[in-house]
C-alpha positions in Angstrom: 18.2 -4.4 20.3 15.9 -7.2 19.6 12.8 -5.0 19.3 10.2 -5.4 16.6 10.3 -2.5 14.2 7.9 -1.5 11.5 9.5 -0.6 8.2 7.7 2.0 6.1 8.0 3.6 2.7 8.9 7.3 2.5 5.2 8.2 2.1 4.1 6.0 5.1 3.0 2.8 3.5 3.8 -0.2 5.8 6.3 -2.5 4.1 6.6 -5.1 6.9 8.1 -6.0 10.3 11.5 -7.2 11.4 13.9 -7.6 14.3 16.2 -4.7 15.1 19.9 -5.5 15.7 21.8 -2.2 15.9 25.2 -3.8 16.4 24.9 -6.3 13.5 25.8 -5.8 9.8 22.1 -6.1 9.0 20.2 -3.6 11.1 16.7 -5.1 10.5 16.0 -8.7 9.5 12.6 -8.8 7.8 10.2 -11.5 8.9 6.9 -10.3 7.7 5.8 -8.2 4.7 2.3 -7.7 6.0 0.8 -4.7 7.9 0.0 -6.7 11.0 2.7 -7.5 13.6 3.4 -11.3 13.7 1.7 -13.0 16.6 1.8 -16.5 18.1 -0.4 -17.9 15.3 2.0 -16.5 12.7 4.9 -18.3 14.3 2.9 -21.6 14.6 2.1 -21.4 10.9 5.7 -20.7 9.8 7.1 -23.6 12.0 4.4 -26.0 10.8 5.2 -25.1 7.2 8.9 -25.8 7.7 8.2 -29.1 9.4 5.8 -30.1 6.6 8.5 -29.5 4.0 10.9 -31.9 5.8 8.1 -34.5 6.3 7.5 -34.4 2.5 11.2 -35.1 2.0 10.9 -38.2 4.4 13.4 -36.7 6.8 11.2 -36.7 9.9 10.2 -39.9 11.7 12.3 -42.1 9.4 14.2 -44.9 11.2 17.2 -44.7 8.8 17.1 -40.9 8.5 16.1 -39.0 11.6 18.5 -36.1 11.5 17.8 -33.0 9.4 17.5 -29.2 9.5 14.0 -28.1 10.5 14.4 -24.4 10.1 17.0 -22.8 7.7 16.8 -19.1 8.5 16.0 -17.0 5.4 15.3 -20.2 3.5 12.2 -20.8 5.6 11.3 -17.1 6.1 12.8 -16.9 9.6 16.1 -15.1 9.4 18.1 -15.4 12.5 16.9 -18.9 13.4 18.5 -22.3 12.8 16.9 -25.5 14.2 18.3 -29.0 13.7 16.6 -32.2 14.7 18.6 -35.1 15.9 16.3 -38.1 16.5 13.8 -36.5 18.9 16.0 -33.7 20.2 15.8 -30.2 18.6 18.9 -28.0 18.8 18.1 -24.3 18.3 20.5 -21.5 17.5 19.2 -17.9 17.5 21.5 -15.5 15.7 19.7 -12.3 16.6 18.5 -10.9 20.0 15.0 -10.6 18.6 14.8 -14.2 17.6 16.1 -15.3 21.1 13.4 -13.2 22.8 10.8 -15.1 20.7 12.2 -18.5 22.0 9.3 -19.2 24.4 6.8 -18.8 21.5 9.1 -20.9 19.2 9.2 -23.7 21.8 5.4 -24.0 21.8 5.3 -23.9 18.0 7.9 -26.7 17.7 6.0 -28.8 20.2 2.8 -28.4 18.2 4.4 -29.2 14.9 6.5 -32.1 15.9 4.2 -33.7 18.5 5.4 -37.0 19.8 8.5 -36.8 17.6 10.0 -34.3 20.0 11.4 -35.1 23.4 13.6 -32.1 24.2 14.8 -28.7 23.0 18.4 -27.5 23.5 19.2 -23.8 23.1 22.7 -23.3 21.7 22.6 -19.6 21.1 25.3 -18.1 23.4 28.1 -17.8 20.9 25.9 -16.7 18.0 24.2 -14.1 20.0 27.5 -12.7 21.3 28.7 -12.2 17.8 25.6 -10.2 16.9 25.3 -7.9 19.9 22.9 -10.0 21.9 22.5 -10.1 25.6 24.4 -12.6 27.7 23.0 -16.1 27.2 23.8 -19.6 28.6 23.3 -22.7 26.5 21.0 -25.3 28.0 17.8 -27.3 27.9 14.7 -25.1 27.5 12.2 -28.0 27.3 12.3 -31.7 27.9 15.2 -33.9 28.9 18.5 -35.0 27.4 18.5 -38.6 26.0 20.7 -41.2 27.5 22.6 -41.7 24.2 22.9 -38.7 21.9 22.9 -40.6 18.6 21.4 -39.6 15.3 21.0 -41.7 12.1 21.8 -40.3 8.6 21.0 -42.6 5.6 21.6 -45.6 7.8 24.9 -44.2 9.3 24.9 -43.5 13.0 26.7 -40.6 14.6 27.3 -39.4 18.1 26.0 -35.8 18.4 27.6 -33.4 20.9 25.2 -30.4 20.9 26.8 -29.0 24.0 30.4 -28.8 23.0 30.4 -29.6 19.3 30.6 -27.1 16.4 27.4 -25.5 15.1 24.5 -27.5 16.5 26.7 -30.6 17.0 27.1 -31.9 13.5 27.2 -30.8 9.8 23.9 -31.9 8.3 24.4 -30.0 5.1 26.9 -32.6 3.6 24.5 -35.6 3.8 24.0 -36.0 0.0 27.6 -35.3 -0.7 28.8 -37.9 1.8 26.5 -40.4 0.1 28.1 -39.6 -3.3 31.6 -40.1 -1.8 30.6 -43.5 -0.6 29.7 -44.5 -4.1 33.2 -43.6 -5.3 35.0 -45.1 -2.3 34.6 -48.8 -3.0 38.1 -50.4 -3.1 39.8 -47.0 -2.7 42.1 -45.3 -0.1 40.6 -42.1 1.1 42.0 -39.0 2.9 39.4 -36.9 4.8 40.9 -33.5 5.5 39.2 -31.2 8.1 37.4 -34.4 9.1 35.7 -33.1 12.3 33.9 -36.2 13.8 34.2 -38.2 10.6 31.1 -37.8 8.5 32.7 -38.4 5.2 35.0 -41.1 6.7 32.1 -43.2 8.0 30.4 -43.2 4.6 33.6 -44.2 2.8 34.5 -47.1 5.2 30.9 -48.4 5.2 30.8 -48.3 1.4 33.9 -50.5 1.1 37.0 -48.3 1.1 40.1 -50.2 1.7 41.5 -47.6 4.1 40.4 -44.2 5.3 42.5 -41.5 7.1 40.7 -38.7 9.0 42.8 -35.6 9.6 41.9 -32.7 11.9 43.6 -30.4 14.3 41.2 -31.2 17.1 42.1 -34.3 19.2 38.6 -34.3 20.7 36.9 -34.3 17.3 39.1 -37.2 16.2 38.2 -39.2 19.4 34.5 -38.8 18.5 35.4 -39.9 15.0 36.9 -43.1 16.3 33.9 -43.6 18.5 31.6 -43.2 15.4 33.6 -45.9 13.5 32.9 -48.3 16.4 29.3 -47.2 16.7 28.7 -48.2 13.1 30.3 -51.6 13.7 33.1 -50.9 11.1 36.6 -52.4 10.9 38.8 -50.1 13.1 41.8 -51.4 11.3 40.6 -49.7 8.1 40.6 -46.3 9.8 43.4 -44.0 11.2 43.2 -40.6 12.7 45.8 -37.9 12.1 46.0 -34.9 14.4 47.8 -32.2 12.4 47.4 -28.8 10.8 45.8 -29.4 7.4 48.0 -27.1 5.3 51.2 -28.5 6.9 50.1 -32.0 6.1 49.2 -31.1 2.5 52.7 -29.8 2.0 54.0 -33.3 2.6 54.7 -36.0 0.0 52.1 -38.6 1.0 49.1 -37.3 -1.0 50.1 -39.6 -3.9 49.1 -42.6 -1.6 45.4 -41.7 -1.8 42.8 -42.4 -4.5 40.4 -39.8 -3.1 41.0 -36.6 -1.1 38.2 -34.7 0.6 38.8 -31.0 1.4 35.9 -29.6 3.6 37.4 -26.6 5.4 35.5 -24.3 7.8 34.2 -21.1 6.4 37.1 -18.8 5.4 34.8 -15.8 4.8 31.6 -15.1 6.7 31.5 -11.5 5.5 32.1 -9.8 2.1 35.1 -7.9 3.6 36.9 -11.2 4.1 36.3 -12.5 0.6 39.8 -11.8 -0.8 41.5 -13.6 2.1 39.1 -16.5 1.8 39.8 -16.9 -1.9 43.5 -17.0 -1.2 42.9 -19.6 1.5 40.9 -21.8 -0.9 43.5 -21.5 -3.6 46.3 -22.4 -1.2 44.8 -25.7 0.1 43.6 -26.8 -3.3 46.9 -26.0 -4.9 48.7 -28.1 -2.3 46.3 -31.0 -2.8 46.5 -30.9 -6.6 50.3 -30.7 -6.7 50.6 -33.9 -4.7 47.7 -36.1 -5.9 48.4 -39.0 -8.3 47.0 -39.2 -11.8 43.5 -40.6 -11.9 42.6 -39.7 -8.3 39.5 -37.7 -7.3 39.3 -34.5 -5.3 36.1 -33.6 -3.4 36.6 -29.9 -2.5 34.1 -27.6 -0.8 33.5 -24.0 0.4 30.8 -23.1 3.0 31.7 -19.4 2.8 28.5 -17.4 2.0 30.6 -14.5 0.6 32.2 -16.8 -2.0 29.7 -17.7 -4.7 29.8 -20.7 -7.1 31.6 -19.0 -9.9 34.2 -17.5 -7.7 34.9 -20.8 -6.0 35.1 -22.7 -9.3 37.4 -20.1 -10.8 39.6 -20.3 -7.7 40.0 -24.1 -7.9 40.7 -23.9 -11.6 43.3 -21.2 -11.0 44.9 -23.6 -8.5 44.9 -26.4 -11.1 46.5 -24.1 -13.7 49.3 -23.2 -11.2 49.8 -26.8 -10.3 50.0 -27.7 -14.0 47.4 -30.4 -13.6 44.6 -31.4 -16.0 41.3 -31.6 -14.1 37.8 -32.6 -15.2 34.7 -31.5 -13.3 32.6 -34.6 -12.6 30.0 -33.1 -10.2 29.0 -29.6 -8.9 27.7 -30.1 -5.4 25.4 -28.1 -3.2 23.5 -28.2 0.1 20.5 -30.7 0.5 16.8 -29.7 0.3 16.3 -29.4 4.0 18.7 -26.3 3.7 16.4 -24.5 1.2 17.3 -21.2 -0.5 14.8 -18.4 -0.8 14.5 -17.1 -4.3 14.8 -13.6 -2.8 17.9 -14.4 -0.7 20.4 -16.1 -3.1 23.2 -15.7 -0.4 21.5 -18.6 1.3 23.1 -20.9 -1.2 26.3 -21.0 0.9 27.6 -24.6 0.3 29.3 -25.3 -3.0 31.6 -28.1 -4.0 33.3 -29.8 -6.9 34.3 -33.4 -7.6 37.4 -33.3 -9.8 39.3 -36.0 -11.6 43.0 -35.2 -11.5 45.3 -36.2 -14.3 
């Protein structure tokens, strides 16, 4: 487990090299399609390429935008590796034993590519490795030091980042563009942010001029950070309220008609194709509940981050919910992940985030 393996055609031609994961659903994750085994220079080139893409997008070293994804697994030709930059701290998640073994080489490559823009690297691979048959690992700093205040800036909005105990690498960077769109619609509106986590959508809505925003999540700890983020951005705390409750139970209630905009951004319901059917039922259920209760003229921002549920299936599921709810809906926007989460043309499954903005009548 974690070894380099050479993949050959039936007559012996070398097809490339990859990391072996015997206990995972994908036995070999291909990294190179050359005859030569990747060396330190190969990794340095790949990391430098990934960083250059983000610099070209003005996502690195920008005072108002200093949080982005630096490496997006297959999208950057490095399956099994996620690396997110928060200010000058890089949080790395290795999803395969082979990638985690490569971590010392990766650290040096990141230091070269980011230079003075990097002050520390935090390895958050323990959970992801355990799911993929990796050896026991402990999260922690692998280079540099922790900053005094773990704050990142996204399009001028400031967020506390908990890379040690938070979900994923500490924040959900893939919704940046969609949060900005919500802000444009939120002026003078009352907004409900369901599955709010630490309040990404909520902060954008309040700052843009929403009259009131409610953040709903089952985690009290996430909601506490959400409240801290409201204060961190100098926003009016009287315009914001947190609700700790199960999302589906809340959606069954009769208060949805009070809101002008509802955001549904649930966790992934299906990470594997075998869970696709159950995921579709889950998406239909929460969207049905929302559509049944929303008032005419309101907007629904609804998302899926399940890789096994593609655009067409998600759209059809939401439309089926609208038919069952007997509501007329119009699709105003089709939403996706931002460009720092690129999709390889040869790995369409990398287009995992999809969303719809619906006007409900």
